[in-house]
N, C-alpha and C positions, 0 to 999 in steps of 0.2 A: 388666537387663533394660530397665533408664529409658534408658540409654546407647544402648542399639543402637535404640529406639525412637526417640531423636533423632535418631540418624542417617537413618533411613531420611525421617523428616517432613523434615530437611534433605535428603536428596536431592530427593522427590519434589514439595517448594516450589521447588527448584534449576531442575531439569530443566522443572515446566513455568514456570518464568519465563522460562527459556530459549525454550522452543517457543513463546509468546507475544510474544517479542522478535523471534523467525526470520520469526515472521507477521508481527506489525506490517512488519518490515525489505523482505520481499518486497512486503506489499503497498505500502510507502511506494516502492518502486523500479518496481514497476509503474505506480503514478499517474504517478511521474516520467520514464518512459519514454514513457506515453504522452503529455502535456504537453508533452514535448521535441520530441516527432515533430510534433505540432499546431504547434507554434515552428516549427520549422526547417521546413515545409509554407509557413506563411503568411509566416515571412520570410526566409527562406534561411540564417541563421545557418551559423556551423561548427560544426566538432567540441568547440572547449572550450564553449563557450558551450553545447553541446550536455549535455555532462558537468555545466556547474556546474546547468542549468535539473535533471537528473536530481537532482544533489547537496543540492540546498537544497529540490525538494520535499519529495525523502526526510527529509530534518533537519527540514523542517516540519511533514511529517506522523507522524513520530515525535515532536515535539515534542505536536500535539495530542491525540495519543491516547494519551500518554502512561497516563491514569485508567480506559481503556479495560480492557474484559476482552475474551476472546474471542466472545463472542457480540455484542459491540457492532463487532468488527473484520468478522467474520461479514455478520452487517447493513449497514456502510459496505458491504464487496465488493456482496452482495446489489442494492444500490441503485446502486452505480455501473455492474454489469453492466446494471440493467436500463437506465437512461440511457444506455447504450450502444445496447442496442439500439434505440430509439426512436429516434435520432440514426441509426442504421444503417437503421429503416425509413422514417425523414423522407426521406434521400440516398435513396432506391430508389425510394421513391413521386414523392418532389417533382416537379413540372410544370417543361418546360424543360430538362433535365438532359440 
């Protein structure tokens, strides 16, 4: 019975760790693509620089978020979403646009 419980526990922790890694990777990729698009629009750099910014931003986010749990990543995503909504509202309401 102990061997089966041990295997179940390892599968459970492994799958939850893999899910968290995928969730962090998707968050980092989304953040990287967003920053790369902003940089591309501001300075007009090429494709190699675009993918370099995406890769570096994803790697930096993965390094920073290493000790974070799922809750922390969800809160970070919500804060980013709210900042995006505020920026969108500012762009739509900005005078002289």
